[in-house]
N, C-alpha and C positions, 0 to 999 in steps of 0.2 A: 299853270298848264305846262305839260311836258309833251315832247314829241318822241315816240318810240319807233325804233328801227329793228324789228325782229329778224329781218332777212338781210341784214348787213353782211353776214358771213365774215370775211376778213380780206385784208389787202393782198393775200396770196393771188387773188385776181385783182390786178391794179385797176380794173374797171370798177370793182366794188369800192376801192379806195377813192376813186375819182367821183363816183356818185355820192359817197358820204361827204366828202369835202365840199363839192359843189352844192349839195343840198343844204349843208349847214350855213353856207354863205347866203343862199336864197332865203332860208327860213329866218336868218338873222337873229338867232337866239344864242345865249351863252351855252358853253359845252355842258354845263350841269342840267340844262333843260332839254338836251338832245341825247337820248339813251340808245346805244347800239348793242345788240346781242352779238357777241364776237367769239369766233372759234379759236383765234390766235391773238391774244392780247399783246404778247411780246412783240410779234411782228408789227401789229398796228401801232404800237408805241414807237417802234423804230421808224415807221413811215410818217410819223407826225400826226396821227389821227387823234391823239389825246387833246390837241388844241381845238378840235372840232366837236368831238363826241365824248360822252361818258361811256366807257366800255364795260359791259357786263359779260364776264366769261361764261361759256357754256358749262353746264354741270357735267362733271366727269362721267357720271353714270349714263348720261344721255347717249354717248357714243355706243356703249354696250347695248343699251335698249334698242337703239336705232338699228344696229346690225342684226339683233335677234328678230325684230319685227320685220326687217327687210327679208330675212331668210324665210320667215313664216309666210310672208306675202308672195314669195315665188311659188309656194305650194297652193295657197288659198288667196288668189288675187281678187280682193274685193275692195270697194271704196271705203267700207267701214274699217277694214284693217289699215288702209292708208291714213284715214282720218285719225284713228287711234295712235298710229305711229307718230304723226306730225304733232298732234296735240300733246302727247307725252313729251316729245322732244322740246316743245316750246312752252309747256304749261307754266313753269316757274317764272318765266319772263312775262308771259301774257297776264299773269295774275297781278303783276305790278301796275298794270295799266288801269286807270279809272275812267269813269264817264266824263271827267273834266279834261282828259288828255286826247291826243290824236295819234293814231298809228299810221306810220309812213311805210307802205309796202314797196320796197325798192327791188332792184334786180333787172329792170329794163325789159329783158326778153323772157322772163320767167314763164309767161303764159304761152310762149312758143314751143314749150316742151310738154311732157306728160303732166297730168294732174299732180299738183305738188303743194307745198306749204303755203303758197299764196292763197289758195282756196280755203284751207282749213283754219289758218290764223284769222283770216278776214271773217269767215262765217262765225267763228267762236266769239270774236269781239263784237260783231254786229248784233248777235243775240243779247249781249250784255249792254247794248246801247252806247258803245264807244264809236266815236267818229273815226273813219278809216279812209285813207287816200292811197289809191294805186298810183305810184309815183314814177313818172318818166318812162312809160311803158310802150311796148310795141306788140302787136298781135295781128295775125291774119286769119281769114276764114278757114284755111286749112288746119289751123291749130285748135279750132273750136271743139269743145265738149259740152255736154249738158251741165256738168258741174261748174265749168268756167263761166258759162252763160249766167247761171244763177248767181255766182259770186260777184260778177260784174255789176249786177243790179243792187247788190248789197253794199257796195262801196259808197261812201258819202260823196266822194269826188274822185275823178279819174283824170290824171295829168298825163296826156298823150304827147309823145315826142316826135311823131311824124304824121303827115296828113293822110297817108294811106290807112293807117290804123284809125285815125280820127274819123274818116269817112265811113269806114267799116263799122265802127262802134255807133256812129250816128244812124246808120241804116238798121242797126239792131233795135233802135228806139231808146238808147241811153241818153239821158238828159244832163247828167252831172259831169259834163266833159269840159276840158280846157286843153288847148293846143299850144305848147311851148317847146323850144329846143331842149335837148338833153342837158341836165344840170352840169355835166362835165365841160360843156363848151365855154363856161365863164372862167375856168381856172387858168391862171397864168403859167407860163413856162418858168421853171426855176433854174437859173444858170448853174452849170456844173461842167466838169471836164468831159470832153468828147473823145471818142476813140481816135487813134492815129490815122485811120483810113481817110478821115476828112482832110488831112494835109496832103494827100496824094492825088486828089481829084474829086469829081462829082460822085456822090454816093446815093444809091437807091436803098431805102429802108425796106425791109422785108419781114413781115410777121406771118408765120404759118402755125396753125393749130391742128391737132389731131382731128378736130371736128370737120375741117374742110377736106382733109385727105382720107377720111374714113378709118382712122386708127394711127398708131405710131409706126407708120410705114410710108414708103413712097412707091410701093408696088401697085397701088390702086389706080384707077383711071385718072382721077384728078391729081394724084401724086405724080404721075408721069407728065401731066401738063405743067406742073411746077418745075420739074426737072428740065423739061424742054425749054421753058422760059429762061431759067438760070443759065442753061447751056448757051442760049442765044445771046444773053447779056455778056457772058464771059468771052464769047468768040466773035461777036459782031459789033461790040461797043467797047468803050474805054471805061465804063462805069465800074465803080467798086460796089460791093453788096455788103450791107450791114444787116445781119439777122437780129431782129428785135423781139425777144420773148416778152410776153405781157401777162401771162398766167403761170404760176408755179405750183398749182395745187397737185398734190399726190397724197390723198388721204383715203386710207382703206381701199375701196374698189373704185375710187374716183381719181383717175389719172388724166389731168389736163395740162401737164407740164410742158409749156412751149420750149423750154430749154432742151428737152429731149428731141423734139422735132428739129431744132436748130442744129444739134449735134449730128443727127442723121444726115441732114443736108450738107453740113460741113465735111463730114467723112466721105460723102459721095464725091465731093469735089476737092479732095484732100490735096491734090497737086496744085490747086489755084491759090495764089497769094492775094487774091482780090476779094476774098470772102472772110468776114470777121463776125464774131458773135458778141453782141452787147451784154456785158455782165451787169444784170439788173439786181443782183442780190442785195446790194446796199443802196439802191436807187428807188425813190418814190415816183409816183405817177407824173408829177410836174417836172421832175428831172428827166424822165424818159421823154416827156413832151419836148423838152429843150433839145435833146439829141435829135428827135424826129424833125424838129424845126430846121435843122441844118441840112437835111436831106434834099436832094434835087427832086426826087419823087418818092412816093411811098406806096407799098402794096401790103394790105393787111387783112387778116382774117378776124381779129378781135375788134369788135365795134369801137371800143374806147381807144384803141390804138389808132384806128382810122379817124376818129373824132379829133385826136390830137393833131393829125396831119391837116384835116380841114380847118381847125381853129387857128393853126399857124400858117395857113394859106399855102400848104405844100400839096401840089397836085397828086391825087391818090386814086388807086383802084381798091374797091372794097370786094373782098371775096365773100360774098353773101350766101347764106343758106336759109334766110327767112325774110319777112317783110321789112324788118328794121333797116337793112342795108339799102333796099330800094327806096324806102320812104325818106330816109335822111338825105340820100343823094338827090332825090327828086326835089326836096324842099330847098336845097341850096343851089338848084339849077344846073346840076351836072348831067351830062349825057348818059343814057342807059348803058352804053358800052363800057362805062367806068365802074359798073357793078357786074361782077361775074358770078353767076349762079353755079357754085361748085358741085351741086347735086345734079343739075340738069343741063350743064353746058355742053356744047358740041366740041368736037376735037379741034384744037387750035384756037379756041376762043380766048383763052388767057393771053396767048401771044399776040393775037389781034388787038386785044384791049391795050396791051402794053405799047404796041406800035402806035396806036391812036394817042395814048398818053404822051409818048415821047415826041410825036410830031406836033402836039398842041400844048406842050407843057407851059410855055409862057402865056399863052392865051388863057389857059385854065387858072394859072396863078393870078393873073390880073383880075379874072372874074371873082375869085375867092377874096382877093384884097378889097374889091368893091362891095361885095355882099356881106362879108363876115361881120363887120362892126354892128350893123343894124340887126343882123340875125342873132348875134349874141345878146344884144339889148333886150330882145323879145323874151329871153329866158326869165328876166326879172318880173315879167307880168304875172308869174305864178304867185307872187306876193299878194296881189289883189284878190285872187281866188281864195287864198288861204284866209285872208281877212274876212271875206264873206262867209267862209265856212265856220 
């Protein structure tokens, strides 16, 4: 029996790398039995994923077909067009999977967005009698569509990573549920050289994505909240700021490169010597986690960057835009003020959350140190559910 990961994508999103590595440890199989569909094999090899997964590269013509169908879909937006697009993109990989195998549908928050490949890959394999698992997921009622609802009932098992999602799914009548922490929680920090700012004083780690500010700009409403907070830190405290990119994707019309946001922030405060950008080009997820572990506090937009802070007991604020941030923070017993809804927050809410974090930093750190060992252990319970499956 083999486990197939069609939606692994690649480590250009270090969260995808983290999910793949954590999942491989949890499933506890050799790399030849764990098969990941990969857009960037060279990068994943550099990040050390070959030790965990067998990487199958995307077919070259898939990119061309995907762009052509995406263009057609802008004109004729139908579910059938989307289905054909995704099945063509994945068909060579899906045909490798037999009824003796299990498909692991990763991505965490994939169902928080538009209808996508999670639906069509699952429905295709369900019709063929292949067991499928929605793995480490989050989703809220506001994300629901009729296509997502149907596919949720087609999964053989759903591994939910937060209690808000679990309770919502339970209310839908889903029976094939299990609740365990995100697989990335179990990963260790990998020691590496840290930036020089740590030798000058306490450091606040800061991860900003274009998702939370509404584009590659700081002119948006929430972008101005970010600028206001950084201005306060530089003028009212002695902290240094380390900007921590976590996603480097810039493929076609998909630009989620956190390094660009970091450069925009750095240029805005170019006169300050207390802001530095972490160069992650040659760093894997666990090395970035090591750097985050050295921070006094952390503020993050990317879920798996925030998970690194939580797992290393670094007090953190999650800049959330979906149920995942609220759910994970709730399950580890953090106050609601430590999750800032970047889409619906009131003016000054980010600064108020930071002031709360600063005033309660040692209390929060102690709480994380007490809760995190048992919380991480709960992740391994997924093995019992897989054995039953």
